C-alpha positions in Angstrom: 28.0 -5.4 -6.8 24.7 -7.2 -7.4 24.5 -6.1 -11.0 26.8 -7.5 -13.7 27.2 -6.7 -17.4 28.5 -9.1 -19.9 29.6 -7.0 -22.8 30.2 -9.9 -25.2 26.6 -11.0 -24.9 25.2 -7.7 -23.9 23.5 -9.2 -20.9 22.6 -7.5 -17.6 22.4 -9.9 -14.6 20.7 -8.4 -11.5 20.9 -10.5 -8.4 18.9 -10.0 -5.3 18.9 -12.1 -2.2 17.8 -15.4 -3.8 16.8 -14.4 -7.3 18.3 -13.5 -10.6 16.7 -11.0 -13.1 18.3 -11.0 -16.6 18.0 -8.6 -19.5 19.7 -9.0 -22.9 20.1 -6.3 -25.5 19.2 -8.3 -28.6 19.6 -7.4 -32.3 18.4 -4.0 -33.2 19.1 -2.6 -29.7 15.9 -3.9 -28.0 16.1 -4.8 -24.3 14.6 -8.3 -24.0 13.5 -10.0 -20.8 15.3 -13.3 -20.5 14.8 -14.6 -17.0 13.4 -13.9 -13.5 13.8 -16.8 -11.1 16.1 -18.6 -8.6 19.5 -17.1 -8.3 22.0 -18.3 -11.0 25.6 -18.8 -9.9 27.5 -17.3 -12.8 27.8 -13.6 -13.3 27.1 -13.9 -17.0 24.5 -15.7 -19.0 25.7 -17.4 -22.1 22.4 -18.6 -23.8 20.5 -16.2 -26.1 16.8 -16.3 -26.6 15.4 -19.2 -28.6 13.6 -17.5 -31.5 11.9 -19.1 -34.5 10.3 -17.6 -37.5 6.7 -16.9 -37.0 3.8 -16.5 -39.4 3.6 -13.4 -41.5 1.1 -11.8 -39.1 4.0 -11.4 -36.6 6.1 -8.8 -38.6 9.8 -8.5 -38.3 11.5 -5.2 -37.7 14.8 -6.6 -39.0 14.6 -7.5 -42.7 17.7 -9.6 -42.5 16.4 -11.8 -39.7 12.7 -12.8 -39.7 13.0 -14.6 -36.4 13.0 -11.3 -34.6 9.5 -10.0 -34.3 8.5 -7.5 -31.6 5.1 -9.3 -31.6 6.8 -12.3 -30.0 9.9 -10.9 -28.3 9.7 -10.8 -24.4 10.4 -7.1 -23.8 11.4 -4.9 -21.0 9.9 -1.6 -22.3 7.4 -2.1 -25.1 6.2 1.1 -26.9 3.4 1.3 -29.4 3.3 1.2 -33.2 6.0 -0.9 -34.8 5.0 -4.5 -34.6 4.2 -5.3 -31.0 0.5 -5.8 -30.9 0.3 -6.4 -27.1 -0.4 -3.7 -24.5 2.5 -1.2 -24.5 4.3 0.4 -21.5 4.5 3.7 -23.4 2.2 5.4 -25.8 2.8 9.0 -27.1 1.2 11.5 -29.4 3.7 13.3 -31.6 3.6 16.8 -33.1 2.9 15.4 -36.6 -0.2 13.5 -35.3 1.4 10.1 -35.3 1.8 7.7 -32.3 4.7 5.5 -33.4 7.9 5.3 -31.4 11.0 3.0 -31.8 13.2 3.0 -28.7 16.7 1.5 -29.2 19.5 0.9 -26.7 22.0 3.8 -26.1 24.0 2.8 -23.0 23.8 2.0 -19.3 25.1 3.1 -15.9 25.5 1.0 -12.8 25.9 2.7 -9.4 25.9 1.8 -5.7 22.9 2.5 -3.6 19.5 3.8 -4.7 18.6 7.3 -6.0 15.4 9.1 -4.9 12.6 9.8 -7.3 11.9 13.5 -7.6 8.5 14.5 -6.2 7.5 10.8 -5.6 7.6 8.4 -2.7 9.9 5.4 -3.1 11.8 2.8 -1.2 15.3 3.8 0.0 18.5 2.5 1.4 20.5 3.7 4.4 23.8 2.4 3.1 25.0 2.2 -0.4 26.0 -1.4 0.3 22.3 -2.4 0.6 21.5 -2.2 -3.1 22.8 -1.4 -6.6 21.0 0.5 -9.3 21.1 0.0 -13.1 20.0 2.7 -15.6 19.4 1.5 -19.2 19.1 4.4 -21.6 16.9 4.1 -24.7 16.4 6.6 -27.5 13.7 7.2 -30.1 15.6 9.0 -32.8 12.7 10.5 -34.7 10.9 12.1 -31.7 14.0 12.8 -29.6 12.5 11.0 -26.7 14.9 9.4 -24.2 13.7 6.7 -21.8 15.8 5.8 -18.8 14.8 2.4 -17.3 15.7 2.3 -13.6 16.3 -1.0 -11.8 17.4 -1.3 -8.1 18.3 -4.8 -6.8 18.3 -5.2 -3.0 21.1 -7.4 -1.7 19.3 -8.9 1.3 15.8 -9.0 0.0 14.2 -10.7 -3.1 13.0 -7.4 -4.3 13.7 -5.3 -7.4 12.3 -1.9 -7.9 11.5 -0.4 -11.4 10.5 2.9 -12.8 11.1 4.9 -16.0 12.0 8.6 -16.7 11.0 10.0 -20.1 12.8 13.1 -21.4 12.1 15.2 -24.4 15.4 15.9 -26.1 13.7 16.9 -29.4 12.5 20.2 -30.8 8.8 19.5 -30.7 6.2 19.0 -28.0 5.2 15.5 -27.2 2.1 14.2 -25.4 2.5 11.1 -23.2 -0.7 9.1 -23.2 0.6 6.1 -21.3 3.6 5.6 -19.1 3.7 2.4 -17.1 6.4 1.9 -14.5 7.2 -1.7 -15.2 6.7 -4.4 -17.8 7.7 -8.0 -17.5 7.1 -10.6 -20.2 7.0 -14.2 -18.8 7.7 -17.0 -21.3 4.5 -18.9 -20.3 1.1 -18.4 -18.8 0.8 -21.3 -16.4 -0.2 -19.0 -13.5 -3.0 -18.0 -11.2 -3.5 -14.3 -10.6 -4.1 -13.0 -7.1 -5.6 -9.6 -6.5 -7.1 -7.6 -3.5 -10.6 -6.3 -4.3 -13.7 -5.1 -2.4 -15.5 -1.9 -1.5 -16.0 0.4 1.4 -16.1 -1.6 4.6 -15.1 -4.7 2.7 -11.6 -3.8 1.5 -8.8 -6.0 0.1 -10.5 -9.4 0.0 -8.4 -12.1 -1.7 -9.4 -13.2 -5.1 -7.6 -15.8 -7.3 -8.2 -16.9 -10.9 -6.4 -18.8 -13.6 -4.9 -16.9 -16.5 -6.5 -17.5 -19.9 -5.8 -15.8 -23.2 -6.7 -12.1 -23.1 -6.2 -9.3 -20.6 -6.8 -9.6 -16.9 -7.0 -6.1 -15.5 -7.4 -4.4 -12.1 -7.5 -0.7 -11.9 -8.8 2.5 -10.4 -10.2 5.5 -12.2 -11.3 7.2 -9.0 -8.4 9.5 -8.5 -7.1 7.3 -5.6 -5.9 3.8 -5.2 -9.4 3.0 -4.0 -11.5 0.7 -1.7 -12.4 -1.3 -4.8 -8.9 -2.4 -6.0 -5.4 -2.2 -4.5 -2.3 -1.3 -6.6 -1.0 -4.9 -6.3 -1.2 -8.1 -8.1 0.7 -11.4 -8.0 1.2 -14.3 -10.3 1.3 -17.8 -8.6 2.7 -21.0 -10.1 -0.1 -23.6 -10.4 1.4 -25.6 -7.5 2.1 -22.5 -5.3 0.4 -22.4 -1.9 0.7 -20.1 1.1 3.9 -21.7 2.2 5.4 -23.3 -1.0 6.0 -22.5 -4.6 7.0 -19.7 -7.0 5.2 -16.4 -6.6 5.8 -13.0 -8.4 4.4 -9.9 -6.8 3.9 -6.4 -8.3 3.2 -3.4 -6.0 2.9 0.2 -7.2 4.2 3.0 -4.9 1.4 5.4 -5.9 -1.8 6.8 -4.4 -3.8 7.8 -7.5 -5.6 6.1 -10.3 -3.6 3.0 -11.4 -3.5 0.1 -13.8 -2.2 -3.5 -13.1 -2.7 -6.1 -15.7 -1.6 -9.5 -17.1 -2.0 -10.2 -20.8 -1.8 -13.7 -22.2 -0.9 -13.6 -25.9 -1.4 -16.0 -28.8 1.8 -17.9 -27.9 1.0 -18.4 -24.3 3.4 -15.7 -23.0 2.2 -13.4 -20.2 2.9 -9.7 -20.2 2.5 -7.9 -16.8 2.3 -4.1 -16.8 1.8 -1.8 -13.8 1.7 2.0 -13.6 -0.4 5.1 -13.7 -3.9 4.6 -15.1 -3.8 5.6 -18.8 -7.5 6.3 -18.9 -8.0 10.1 -18.8 -4.3 10.7 -18.4 -2.0 12.8 -20.6 1.2 14.7 -19.9 2.6 17.4 -22.2 6.3 17.3 -22.5 7.8 20.5 -23.8 11.3 20.3 -25.3 13.7 19.8 -22.4 11.1 18.5 -20.0 11.1 15.2 -18.2 8.4 12.9 -16.7 9.2 10.5 -13.8 6.9 7.5 -13.4 6.2 6.1 -9.9 8.1 3.1 -8.5 7.0 -0.5 -8.9 8.3 -3.0 -6.4 8.7 -6.5 -7.8 9.1 -9.4 -5.4 9.8 -13.0 -6.1 9.3 -15.8 -3.6 10.1 -19.5 -3.7 8.3 -19.9 -0.3 4.8 -19.3 -1.6 2.5 -16.3 -1.0 3.7 -16.0 2.6 7.3 -15.6 1.6 6.3 -12.9 -0.9 4.3 -11.1 1.9 7.2 -11.2 4.4 9.5 -9.6 1.8 7.1 -6.8 1.2 6.5 -6.4 5.0 10.2 -6.0 5.7 10.9 -3.7 2.8 7.9 -1.5 3.5 8.3 -1.5 7.2 12.0 -0.6 7.2 12.8 0.9 3.8 9.6 2.7 2.8 8.2 4.0 6.1 10.3 6.8 7.5 10.7 8.9 10.6 10.9 8.3 14.4 7.9 6.0 14.4 9.3 3.6 11.9 11.0 1.8 14.6 9.3 3.1 17.8 6.4 1.3 19.4 3.0 2.8 18.4 0.7 4.1 21.2 -2.5 2.3 22.2 -5.3 4.8 21.5 -8.9 5.6 22.2 -10.9 7.4 19.5 -14.2 9.1 20.3 -15.8 8.7 16.8 -18.1 5.7 17.4 -18.6 6.9 21.0 -20.0 10.3 20.2 -19.9 11.0 16.4 -20.4 14.8 16.1 -22.3 15.2 19.5 -19.7 16.0 22.2 -18.3 18.7 24.3 -15.0 19.2 26.2 -16.3 17.6 29.3 -17.4 14.4 27.5 -14.1 14.2 25.7 -12.1 14.5 29.0 -14.3 11.8 30.6 -13.5 9.4 27.8 -9.8 10.3 28.0 -9.7 9.8 31.7 -11.4 6.5 31.5 -8.8 5.4 28.9 -6.0 6.5 31.2 -7.4 4.4 34.0 -7.4 1.3 31.7 -3.8 1.8 30.6 -4.4 3.5 27.2 -1.8 6.0 26.0 -3.4 8.3 23.4 -6.7 10.0 23.1 -7.8 11.0 19.5 -10.4 13.6 18.9 -12.2 12.8 15.7 -14.4 14.7 13.3 -16.5 17.6 14.7 -14.1 19.8 16.6 -13.9 22.7 14.0 -16.1 25.3 12.3 -19.8 24.6 12.9 -19.3 20.9 12.3 -22.4 19.3 13.8 -22.9 17.1 10.8 -21.0 16.2 7.6 -22.6 18.9 5.5 -20.4 21.9 6.4 -17.1 23.5 7.6 -14.5 21.3 5.9 -11.7 23.7 5.1 -12.4 26.0 8.0 -9.7 24.6 10.4 -10.7 26.7 13.4 -11.8 25.2 16.7 -15.5 25.3 17.5 -15.7 27.3 20.8 -19.3 26.1 21.3 -17.9 22.6 22.0 -14.5 23.5 23.2 -15.0 26.8 25.1 -11.4 27.0 26.3 -10.0 26.0 22.9 -8.2 23.1 21.4 -4.9 24.0 23.1 -6.5 23.9 26.6 -8.2 20.6 25.9 -4.9 19.1 24.7 -3.1 20.4 27.8 -5.8 18.9 30.1 -5.6 15.5 28.4 -1.8 15.6 28.5 -1.9 16.4 32.2 -3.8 13.2 32.7 -0.8 11.3 31.3 -2.4 10.7 28.0 -1.1 11.9 24.6 -3.5 14.0 22.4 -4.3 13.3 18.8 -6.6 15.0 16.2 -8.6 14.2 13.1 -8.3 16.3 9.9 -9.6 16.0 6.3 -7.3 18.6 4.7 -7.9 17.8 1.1 -11.7 18.5 1.2 -14.0 21.6 1.3 -17.6 21.9 2.2 -19.8 24.1 -0.1 -21.1 25.4 3.2 -17.8 26.8 4.5 -16.1 30.1 4.7 -13.2 28.7 2.5 -15.6 27.8 -0.3 -17.4 31.1 -0.2 -14.1 32.9 -0.5 -12.5 30.6 -3.1 -15.2 28.7 -5.1 -12.6 28.0 -7.8 -10.2 26.2 -5.4 -12.0 22.8 -5.9 -11.7 20.3 -8.7 -14.3 21.3 -11.2 -15.1 21.8 -14.9 -16.9 25.0 -15.9 -20.4 24.5 -17.1 -20.8 21.2 -15.3 -22.5 20.4 -12.0 -20.1 20.0 -9.1 -20.9 16.5 -7.9 -21.0 16.1 -4.2 -20.1 13.0 -2.2 -20.5 13.0 1.6 -21.6 16.6 1.0 -18.1 17.8 0.0 -15.8 18.7 -2.8 -12.1 18.1 -3.4 -9.6 20.9 -3.2 -7.4 21.3 -6.3 -4.0 20.2 -5.0 -2.5 20.8 -8.4 -2.6 24.5 -7.4 0.3 26.0 -5.4 -2.0 28.5 -3.6 -4.3 25.6 -2.4 -1.3 23.6 -1.3 0.1 26.6 0.6 -3.3 27.1 2.3 -3.5 23.5 3.5 0.1 23.5 4.8 -0.4 26.8 6.6 -3.8 26.0 8.1 -2.9 22.5 9.3 0.4 23.6 10.6 -1.3 26.4 12.6 -3.5 24.0 14.3 -0.7 21.5 15.0 1.3 24.3 16.5 -1.5 25.4 18.8 -1.9 22.3 20.9 0.3 19.5 22.3 -0.6 17.1 19.4 1.3 13.9 19.0 -0.9 12.1 16.5 -2.9 13.0 13.4 -5.6 11.0 11.6 -5.5 12.3 8.0 -8.8 11.4 6.3 -10.0 11.6 2.7 -13.7 10.7 2.2 -14.6 10.8 -1.5 -13.3 10.1 -5.0 -12.7 12.5 -7.9 -15.3 13.7 -10.3 -15.2 16.6 -12.7 -11.4 16.3 -12.7 -10.3 19.8 -13.9 -8.3 22.7 -12.7 -9.1 26.4 -13.1 -5.4 27.2 -13.5 -4.3 24.6 -16.1 -4.6 25.4 -19.8 -6.8 23.2 -22.0 -3.9 21.1 -23.3 -2.9 20.2 -19.7 -6.4 19.5 -18.2 -5.8 15.7 -18.3 -2.7 16.2 -16.2 -4.9 17.3 -13.3 -5.3 13.9 -11.6 -1.6 13.1 -11.5 -0.7 16.7 -10.6 -3.1 16.4 -7.7 -1.2 13.3 -6.3 2.1 15.1 -6.8 0.6 18.1 -4.9 -0.6 15.8 -2.1 2.8 14.3 -1.7 4.3 17.8 -1.6 1.8 18.9 1.1 2.4 15.8 3.2 6.2 16.0 2.9 6.1 19.6 4.1 3.9 18.8 7.1 5.5 15.6 8.3 8.9 17.3 8.0 7.7 20.3 10.1 6.3 18.0 12.8 8.5 15.0 13.1 7.3 14.3 16.6 3.7 13.6 15.4 2.6 10.1 14.4 0.5 10.5 11.2 -2.1 7.9 10.3 -3.7 8.0 6.8 -7.3 7.2 6.2 -9.8 7.3 3.3 -13.2 6.3 4.6 -11.1 3.6 6.2 -9.0 1.7 3.6 -9.7 3.6 0.4 -6.1 4.8 0.0 -4.2 2.0 1.7 -1.1 2.0 -0.6 2.7 2.1 -0.5 2.7 5.8 -1.6 0.9 6.9 1.6 3.1 4.7 3.8 6.1 6.8 2.7 4.7 9.8 4.5 2.4 8.1 7.2 3.6 4.8 8.6 0.1 3.5 9.4 -3.3 3.5 7.9 -6.8 3.1 9.3 -7.5 -0.3 7.7 -11.3 -0.1 7.3 -14.3 1.8 8.7 -15.7 -1.7 9.3 -14.7 -2.5 12.9 -16.7 -5.7 13.2 -14.3 -8.5 14.4 -15.6 -11.1 12.0 -15.4 -8.8 8.9 -11.9 -7.7 10.0 -10.6 -11.2 9.7 -10.9 -11.1 5.9 -9.9 -7.4 5.7 -6.7 -7.7 7.8 -5.8 -11.1 6.3 -6.1 -9.7 2.8 -4.2 -6.5 3.7 -1.4 -8.6 5.0 -0.7 -9.9 1.5 1.4 -6.8 1.0 1.3 -4.6 4.0 2.9 -5.2 7.5 0.9 -5.3 10.7 2.7 -2.1 11.8 0.8 -0.3 9.0 -2.7 -1.5 10.1 -4.9 0.5 12.5 -7.2 -1.9 14.3 -9.7 -1.0 17.0 -12.1 -2.6 19.4 -15.6 -1.1 19.0 -19.0 -1.4 20.7 -21.6 -4.0 20.1 -23.9 -4.4 18.3 -21.3 -3.4 15.8 -22.2 -0.1 14.0 -21.6 -1.4 10.5 -23.1 -4.9 10.6 -25.0 -5.0 13.9 -23.2 -8.2 15.0 -22.6 -9.1 18.6 -19.1 -10.5 19.2 -17.3 -11.2 22.5 -15.0 -8.5 23.8 -12.3 -11.1 23.9 -12.5 -11.8 20.2 -12.7 -8.2 19.3 -9.6 -7.6 21.3 -7.7 -10.5 19.7 -8.5 -9.3 16.2 -7.5 -5.7 17.0 -4.3 -6.8 18.7 -3.0 -8.1 15.4 -2.3 -4.5 14.2 -1.8 -1.1 15.8 -4.2 -1.5 18.8 -6.9 0.8 20.0 -10.5 1.3 21.0 -13.4 3.2 19.4 -16.3 3.2 21.9 -17.6 5.0 24.9 -15.4 3.8 27.8 -17.5 5.6 30.3 -20.5 3.2 29.6 -18.7 -0.1 30.2 -19.4 -2.4 33.1 -16.8 -3.1 35.7 -16.1 -6.6 34.2 -15.7 -5.1 30.7 -13.2 -2.5 32.1 -11.2 -5.3 33.8 -11.1 -7.3 30.5 -9.9 -4.2 28.6 -7.3 -3.5 31.3 -6.0 -7.1 30.8 -6.0 -6.8 27.0 -4.0 -3.5 27.1 -1.5 -5.1 29.5 -1.1 -8.1 27.2 -0.7 -6.0 24.1 2.0 -3.9 25.7 4.0 -7.1 26.3 3.5 -8.3 22.7 3.5 -4.9 21.0 7.0 -4.9 19.4 6.7 -8.5 18.4 3.5 -7.7 16.5 4.8 -4.5 15.0 8.2 -5.8 13.9 7.9 -9.6 13.9 7.7 -12.0 10.9 4.1 -12.6 10.0 2.7 -16.1 9.0 -0.8 -16.8 7.8 -2.0 -20.2 9.0 -5.7 -20.6 8.2 -7.6 -18.5 5.7 -11.0 -16.9 6.3 -11.6 -17.2 2.6 -11.3 -21.0 2.7 -13.4 -22.0 5.7 -14.8 -21.3 9.1 -11.5 -20.8 10.8 -8.7 -18.1 10.6 -5.3 -18.2 12.2 -2.1 -16.2 11.9 1.0 -15.6 14.0 4.0 -13.4 14.6 7.6 -14.6 15.2 10.4 -12.5 16.5 13.5 -12.1 14.2 15.6 -14.2 16.5 12.8 -16.8 16.7 12.8 -16.7 20.5 9.2 -15.7 20.9 5.9 -16.0 19.0 2.3 -15.0 19.2 -0.5 -16.9 17.4 -4.2 -16.1 17.2 -6.9 -18.5 16.3 -10.5 -17.6 15.4 -13.6 -19.7 14.8 -16.5 -17.9 13.3 -19.5 -20.2 13.8 -19.9 -23.0 16.4 -20.2 -26.6 15.1 -21.9 -29.5 16.8 -19.7 -32.5 17.6 -16.9 -30.8 15.7 -13.6 -32.7 14.9 -10.6 -32.0 17.1 -8.2 -29.9 15.2 -4.5 -29.0 15.6 -2.9 -25.7 14.6 0.4 -26.1 12.9 2.7 -23.2 13.5 5.3 -21.7 11.2 8.6 -19.8 11.4 9.9 -21.3 14.7 13.3 -22.7 15.2 12.9 -26.5 15.1 15.7 -27.0 17.6 14.5 -24.6 20.2 12.1 -25.4 23.0 9.1 -23.1 23.7 7.0 -22.6 26.7 3.3 -21.9 26.1 2.6 -19.0 28.5 -1.0 -19.7 29.5 -0.4 -23.2 30.8 3.4 -23.7 31.1 3.6 -26.6 28.7 6.9 -27.0 26.8 7.1 -28.0 23.1 10.0 -28.3 20.7 9.8 -26.0 17.7 9.6 -29.0 15.3 6.6 -30.4 17.2 4.7 -27.1 17.0 5.3 -26.8 13.3 4.8 -30.4 12.1 2.4 -31.9 14.7 0.8 -28.7 16.0 -1.0 -27.4 19.0 -4.3 -28.8 20.1 -7.1 -26.2 19.7 -9.3 -26.2 22.7 -13.0 -26.6 22.3 -14.6 -23.1 22.0 -18.2 -22.8 22.9 -20.5 -20.4 20.9 -20.0 -18.3 17.8 -17.2 -15.8 17.1 -14.7 -17.3 19.5 -10.9 -17.0 19.6 -7.8 -18.3 21.4 -4.3 -16.8 21.8 -1.1 -18.7 22.1 2.0 -16.9 23.4 5.3 -18.9 23.2 8.7 -18.0 24.6 12.0 -19.9 24.2 13.3 -21.6 27.3 
């Protein structure tokens, strides 16, 4: 077992691969956070908290011992109202109008393996020996609320998952105003905070700042995890770098509005809390009801930010993603969106597909515009019936023709949306999120279907399933192109209206679970205007995500670098597009566009029928090279070498698990006159192995490559790149 309990000291010791996480039940039955750091050798922990009496403004909840104040105690699950003035993990509204709760320890259970969370995505194990789970039970006697804190420690990863389940064992209704999934109180604040922030077409840029007294918050109130912020944050020791030092990561397995924050208090302690966004959230708990919070994944690394990332990558790639495509190689695709937008017919689609087949591509994806009367973005969402004007022989025949070429056939959907100009909206105007008496705000000329409703969920499942059954479809791009406004439901009573946002996400998960289970042979890729819902919750159902609508190679350096802080390359869709780029009008070499896109799930998004013979030959070579490297990129260990946020150069690399082969990519954005000669120091290789550089046959020892480095050739012009492929000899 990786979880030990010392009854004499009432200490729980959770041990993951190289870390220990220690909880103590202190006087009064309060779970206190003692330690999270390098693995400790003993099963028990003999030393209690060092507590001293504080000023009278830190009240004591034990009259006989004034050293114990909830205001200064490092806690595992702080609630509001009885002496802890920091941000709580739980806040409730009771039947008598008060908000005070006082949770005390009742007992615990330790079990092998890891249970599933009802109705929510979560990481999993395939063998009970992979992890152990601790449940700590707390009770608030007055309200009858029971809180079960769930911890799972993975044996072979430095990861601990946390969540909480709240049950109403009392006789009265209770309203939950805030339920965070995890709270960790650090004993100091000597940290930098790292976050991933941006906007549409500029997602997940890396930002770092020092902690100072007060609250450092990132969040989304948009109904989705959002382009603007990602449900992730990390605390870095002051001396931590990409490759060295202590780093603590917090990632929320959830796709809706979220909160992640670090609060530095008056005594220099840091409280980290992550969970569902409390703003505009409530949940009514009737007697006997329970509420399950999403899962938070906590990762500790002693090998810097890169070590944290590789832990998340392995966990999310192998124990969050599911289905046949978790371990199978992903197909190289051609998507027609930037080639045709809405203006296409069956002949044009087949021309592009045929050109793709000739170049070695494996999958054609028909994007937006194939259904209803969809000639622009102002109509037909919700009417999932093929447009016979564009596809006179139907979707099934088109799919059969493309399949007959030797290509797979994929399709774009936006199932969560409805156009006001659609048959569905005319028949069911109350099926969208709305509040009576208020304008129904449009974004991209569309409204959001109310997935808190069972009839709406049934419609989506049935209509999407009907299309998927009508043609030989092996890939689906599942899009979502706006955020929530007027968050209300026609079916929920007034006291439950503020549940709508979370009920929507639960409904979305139900819909996706049903569809991906019905069609296990289909590879699903999630999308939200690109990267607006790139989060672990979506990866549980769909193992890859369209990383950004911005396909410019230079912009993608920052986007993909930032995304890699948490998410594996196997989850990132990356395409080569036309120049001038449609988002920023930049002209970049085809070689560089290919090298950037090769660092994820590779594809193209341009009109292949308009390329020159030399461009076609270059693409043919890119495709052949990616096929050789594909499994290394999709399942190898990822190392960031040079940051696009720190200079003119970017570099990263992939290393196979057995360290027998590696692939490194180097990018230089702007040319420099009389530039210095640089060397690229690699990472993750076996220092005792010898490696052959494939493009010139030169042989290097692993220690030379890591400590002395490779000479970077002189690259002429802007936006240039170089690949290095190494194999053990």
